[in-house]
SENUPA-34277 format. One record per atom (N, C-alpha, C): residue in three letters; atom name; x, y, z. Coordinates in Angstrom, 2 decimals, decimal comma, m for minus. Layout:
! SENUPA-34277
[r ALA; CA; [X; Y; Z]] ...
This chain:
! SENUPA-34277
[r UNK; N; [0,82; m1,16; m0,01]] [r UNK; CA; [0,00; 0,01; m0,03]] [r UNK; C; [0,83; 1,25; m0,01]] [r UNK; N; [0,42; 2,32; m0,51]] [r UNK; CA; [1,12; 3,57; m0,61]] [r UNK; C; [0,69; 4,51; 0,52]] [r UNK; N; [1,71; 5,07; 1,24]] [r UNK; CA; [1,44; 6,01; 2,32]] [r UNK; C; [1,10; 7,33; 1,74]] [r UNK; N; [0,00; 7,94; 2,28]] [r UNK; CA; [m0,52; 9,23; 1,82]] [r UNK; C; [m0,16; 10,38; 2,80]] [r UNK; N; [0,03; 10,11; 4,07]] [r UNK; CA; [0,26; 11,06; 5,11]] [r UNK; C; [1,38; 10,67; 6,00]] [r UNK; N; [2,15; 11,63; 6,57]] [r UNK; CA; [3,23; 11,33; 7,47]] [r UNK; C; [2,79; 10,89; 8,81]] [r UNK; N; [3,49; 9,97; 9,47]] [r UNK; CA; [3,19; 9,58; 10,83]] [r UNK; C; [4,54; 9,33; 11,51]] [r UNK; N; [4,68; 9,92; 12,69]] [r UNK; CA; [5,87; 9,74; 13,51]] [r UNK; C; [5,56; 8,73; 14,61]] [r UNK; N; [6,35; 7,68; 14,64]] [r UNK; CA; [6,11; 6,60; 15,63]] [r UNK; C; [6,25; 7,13; 17,06]] [r UNK; N; [5,31; 6,67; 17,93]] [r UNK; CA; [5,33; 7,05; 19,24]] [r UNK; C; [5,79; 5,94; 20,20]] [r UNK; N; [5,90; 4,75; 19,68]] [r UNK; CA; [6,33; 3,56; 20,42]] [r UNK; C; [7,30; 2,76; 19,62]] [r UNK; N; [8,02; 1,89; 20,24]] [r UNK; CA; [9,05; 1,10; 19,55]] [r UNK; C; [8,43; 0,12; 18,56]] [r UNK; N; [7,18; m0,26; 18,71]] [r UNK; CA; [6,54; m1,21; 17,79]] [r UNK; C; [5,76; m0,52; 16,70]] [r UNK; N; [5,94; 0,76; 16,51]] [r UNK; CA; [5,29; 1,49; 15,43]] [r UNK; C; [6,31; 1,89; 14,32]] [r UNK; N; [5,76; 2,15; 13,13]] [r UNK; CA; [6,57; 2,61; 12,02]] [r UNK; C; [6,44; 4,14; 11,88]] [r UNK; N; [7,61; 4,80; 11,60]] [r UNK; CA; [7,54; 6,17; 11,16]] [r UNK; C; [7,43; 6,11; 9,62]] [r UNK; N; [6,36; 6,74; 9,08]] [r UNK; CA; [6,15; 6,64; 7,64]] [r UNK; C; [6,03; 8,06; 7,07]] [r UNK; N; [6,32; 8,16; 5,77]] [r UNK; CA; [6,25; 9,43; 5,09]] [r UNK; C; [5,50; 9,19; 3,74]] [r UNK; N; [4,86; 10,23; 3,21]] [r UNK; CA; [4,16; 10,07; 1,97]] [r UNK; C; [5,06; 9,52; 0,86]] [r UNK; N; [4,56; 8,55; 0,11]] [r UNK; CA; [5,36; 7,91; m0,93]] [r UNK; C; [5,93; 6,58; m0,49]] [r UNK; N; [6,03; 6,32; 0,80]] [r UNK; CA; [6,51; 4,99; 1,27]] [r UNK; C; [5,56; 3,95; 0,80]] [r UNK; N; [6,12; 2,77; 0,52]] [r UNK; CA; [5,27; 1,57; 0,19]] [r UNK; C; [5,40; 0,66; 1,33]] [r UNK; N; [4,28; 0,23; 1,86]] [r UNK; CA; [4,25; m0,72; 2,97]] [r UNK; C; [3,58; m2,03; 2,52]] [r UNK; N; [4,22; m3,14; 2,80]] [r UNK; CA; [3,63; m4,45; 2,62]] [r UNK; C; [2,84; m4,76; 3,90]] [r UNK; N; [1,53; m4,92; 3,76]] [r UNK; CA; [0,70; m5,25; 4,93]] [r UNK; C; [0,88; m6,67; 5,34]] [r UNK; N; [1,32; m6,88; 6,59]] [r UNK; CA; [1,51; m8,27; 7,03]] [r UNK; C; [0,25; m8,81; 7,65]] [r UNK; N; [m0,45; m8,01; 8,41]] [r UNK; CA; [m1,78; m8,38; 8,88]] [r UNK; C; [m2,53; m7,16; 9,44]] [r UNK; N; [m3,85; m7,29; 9,46]] [r UNK; CA; [m4,72; m6,24; 9,88]] [r UNK; C; [m5,41; m6,75; 11,13]] [r UNK; N; [m4,73; m6,58; 12,27]] [r UNK; CA; [m5,28; m7,17; 13,51]] [r UNK; C; [m6,37; m6,37; 14,13]] [r UNK; N; [m6,56; m5,12; 13,70]] [r UNK; CA; [m7,76; m4,34; 14,05]] [r UNK; C; [m8,05; m3,28; 13,00]] [r UNK; N; [m9,12; m2,65; 13,13]] [r UNK; CA; [m9,58; m1,71; 12,09]] [r UNK; C; [m8,67; m0,52; 11,96]] [r UNK; N; [m8,05; m0,02; 13,03]] [r UNK; CA; [m7,31; 1,23; 12,98]] [r UNK; C; [m5,78; 1,10; 12,85]] [r UNK; N; [m5,20; m0,02; 13,30]] [r UNK; CA; [m3,77; m0,25; 13,25]] [r UNK; C; [m3,42; m1,49; 12,57]] [r UNK; N; [m2,51; m1,39; 11,54]] [r UNK; CA; [m2,12; m2,55; 10,79]] [r UNK; C; [m0,64; m2,79; 10,99]] [r UNK; N; [m0,20; m4,01; 10,85]] [r UNK; CA; [1,22; m4,35; 10,94]] [r UNK; C; [1,76; m4,41; 9,50]] [r UNK; N; [2,86; m3,74; 9,29]] [r UNK; CA; [3,40; m3,70; 7,93]] [r UNK; C; [4,95; m3,71; 7,92]] [r UNK; N; [5,51; m3,80; 6,70]] [r UNK; CA; [6,93; m3,85; 6,52]] [r UNK; C; [7,30; m2,84; 5,40]] [r UNK; N; [8,25; m1,99; 5,70]] [r UNK; CA; [8,79; m1,08; 4,70]] [r UNK; C; [9,81; m1,79; 3,80]] [r UNK; N; [10,16; m1,14; 2,71]] [r UNK; CA; [11,15; m1,76; 1,74]] [r UNK; C; [12,48; m2,02; 2,42]] [r UNK; N; [12,87; m1,27; 3,44]] [r UNK; CA; [14,18; m1,42; 4,14]] [r UNK; C; [14,15; m2,49; 5,19]] [r UNK; N; [12,98; m3,18; 5,32]] [r UNK; CA; [12,86; m4,31; 6,24]] [r UNK; C; [12,30; m3,94; 7,60]] [r UNK; N; [12,15; m2,65; 7,91]] [r UNK; CA; [11,60; m2,31; 9,25]] [r UNK; C; [10,11; m2,73; 9,28]] [r UNK; N; [9,71; m3,27; 10,41]] [r UNK; CA; [8,35; m3,71; 10,61]] [r UNK; C; [7,72; m3,00; 11,82]] [r UNK; N; [6,45; m2,77; 11,78]] [r UNK; CA; [5,76; m2,18; 12,92]] [r UNK; C; [4,33; m1,83; 12,56]] [r UNK; N; [3,63; m1,30; 13,59]] [r UNK; CA; [2,26; m0,93; 13,37]] [r UNK; C; [2,24; 0,50; 12,77]] [r UNK; N; [1,14; 0,74; 11,99]] [r UNK; CA; [0,93; 2,07; 11,43]] [r UNK; C; [m0,60; 2,32; 11,40]] [r UNK; N; [m1,01; 3,57; 11,44]] [r UNK; CA; [m2,46; 3,83; 11,36]] [r UNK; C; [m2,97; 3,60; 9,93]] [r UNK; N; [m4,00; 2,75; 9,87]] [r UNK; CA; [m4,50; 2,37; 8,55]] [r UNK; C; [m5,09; 3,52; 7,74]] [r UNK; N; [m5,54; 4,56; 8,45]] [r UNK; CA; [m6,16; 5,71; 7,66]] [r UNK; C; [m5,09; 6,64; 7,13]] [r UNK; N; [m3,82; 6,31; 7,24]] [r UNK; CA; [m2,75; 7,12; 6,63]] [r UNK; C; [m2,35; 6,62; 5,25]] [r UNK; N; [m3,01; 5,57; 4,78]] [r UNK; CA; [m2,66; 5,02; 3,43]] [r UNK; C; [m3,81; 5,29; 2,49]] 
């Protein structure tokens, strides 16, 4: 999925994302927060409404 809005991680298990990043969604464990992986291999949760 393509990131549309920036998000700064607040916890160690979250991803910092910027517009244009591409995230591979690993799983959608709830409606608001998904687990994903960036191209550089970093994994973490991100807000689903930022894509």
